[in-house]
C-alpha positions in Angstrom: 107.2 94.3 102.4 107.6 91.5 99.8 109.2 89.2 102.3 106.5 89.9 105.0 103.8 89.2 102.4 105.4 86.0 101.2 106.0 84.8 104.7 102.3 85.5 105.7 101.0 83.9 102.5 103.0 80.7 102.8 102.8 80.2 106.5 99.1 81.1 106.9 97.9 79.1 103.9 99.9 76.0 105.0 98.6 76.4 108.6 95.0 77.4 108.1 94.2 75.7 104.8 96.6 72.8 104.7 97.1 71.6 108.3 93.6 72.8 109.6 91.1 72.8 106.8 92.1 69.8 104.8 91.7 67.2 107.7 88.4 68.8 108.8 87.3 68.6 105.2 87.9 64.8 105.1 86.0 64.3 108.3 83.2 66.9 108.2 82.9 68.3 104.8 84.0 71.5 102.9 81.5 73.9 104.5 82.4 73.1 108.1 86.1 73.0 107.3 86.1 76.4 105.5 84.0 78.0 108.3 86.3 76.7 111.1 89.6 77.6 109.3 88.1 81.0 108.4 87.1 81.5 112.1 90.6 80.8 113.3 92.1 82.9 110.5 89.9 85.8 111.8 90.8 85.1 115.4 94.5 85.4 114.6 94.1 88.6 112.7 91.9 90.3 115.4 95.0 90.2 117.6 96.7 92.8 115.3 96.8 96.5 116.2 94.8 97.5 113.1 92.0 95.2 113.9 88.5 96.7 114.5 85.0 95.4 114.5 84.6 96.7 111.0 87.3 94.4 109.9 85.5 91.2 111.0 83.5 90.6 107.8 86.5 91.5 105.6 88.9 89.2 107.3 86.4 86.4 107.7 85.4 86.8 104.1 89.0 86.6 102.9 89.4 83.4 104.9 86.3 81.9 103.3 87.6 82.8 99.8 91.0 81.5 100.5 89.5 78.3 101.9 87.2 77.8 98.9 90.2 78.5 96.6 92.3 75.8 98.3 89.4 73.3 98.2 88.6 74.1 94.5 92.2 73.9 93.4 93.1 70.8 95.6 96.3 72.8 96.1 97.6 75.6 98.4 99.4 77.3 95.6 96.6 79.5 94.3 95.8 80.6 97.8 99.4 81.4 98.6 99.6 83.5 95.5 96.3 85.3 96.2 97.3 85.8 99.9 100.7 87.2 98.8 99.1 89.7 96.3 96.5 90.8 98.8 99.2 91.4 101.5 101.5 93.2 99.1 98.6 95.7 98.3 97.7 96.0 102.0 101.2 96.4 103.1 101.9 99.0 100.3 98.9 100.9 101.7 99.8 100.7 105.3 103.7 100.9 105.3 104.7 103.0 102.3 101.9 105.5 101.7 102.2 104.6 97.9 98.6 103.6 97.7 97.3 106.2 100.1 97.7 107.4 103.6 95.6 107.6 106.8 94.5 111.2 106.3 91.4 110.1 104.4 88.1 110.9 106.2 85.5 108.1 106.7 82.6 107.7 104.3 80.2 108.9 107.1 81.9 112.4 106.6 82.6 112.5 102.9 79.6 110.6 101.5 80.1 108.5 98.4 83.2 110.1 96.9 85.8 109.1 94.2 88.1 107.1 96.5 85.2 105.2 97.9 83.9 104.4 94.4 87.4 103.3 93.3 87.8 101.0 96.4 84.3 99.5 95.6 85.3 98.8 92.0 88.6 97.2 93.0 86.8 95.1 95.6 84.1 94.0 93.2 86.6 93.2 90.4 88.8 91.2 92.8 85.8 89.3 94.1 84.6 88.4 90.6 88.0 87.2 89.6 88.4 85.0 92.7 84.9 83.6 92.3 85.5 82.9 88.6 88.7 81.2 89.5 87.0 79.0 92.1 84.2 78.1 89.6 86.7 77.2 86.9 88.7 75.1 89.2 85.7 73.2 90.4 84.5 72.7 86.8 88.0 71.5 85.9 88.0 69.1 89.0 84.6 67.8 88.0 85.7 67.1 84.4 88.8 65.3 85.7 86.7 63.1 87.9 84.5 62.1 85.0 87.6 61.3 82.7 88.3 57.5 82.9 91.9 56.7 83.8 93.9 54.4 81.5 
């Protein structure tokens, strides 16, 4: 599980954010680059057996956040770490049953129940952490750009 998560994190971040997004950023700007790399990230993941229409915004959103993280940091390292952590959590859920199993009923049957609220809290917290990291990295990059070199 750890090897698969590390492999996916390293290879996909180098491919989508390093080799694809960075050259597009230089030519067409950040917004276009993040959109295009996220679209191809989505396209790759839609070939998986678990892919469904409901996964489109989640996978595309993850691509956007990872793209913004790479741009903000000026490095692939934070995205590789984030991708790794995200995949370990997902793989633990899918492969081991540690985090859950596939016997849960959909929210359309259960209504807003405890597992749904926990998932929403985890998602919201993770999103806030990533957005704060992006904001702080951009703030740091802006401060570095204003500092005169000696």
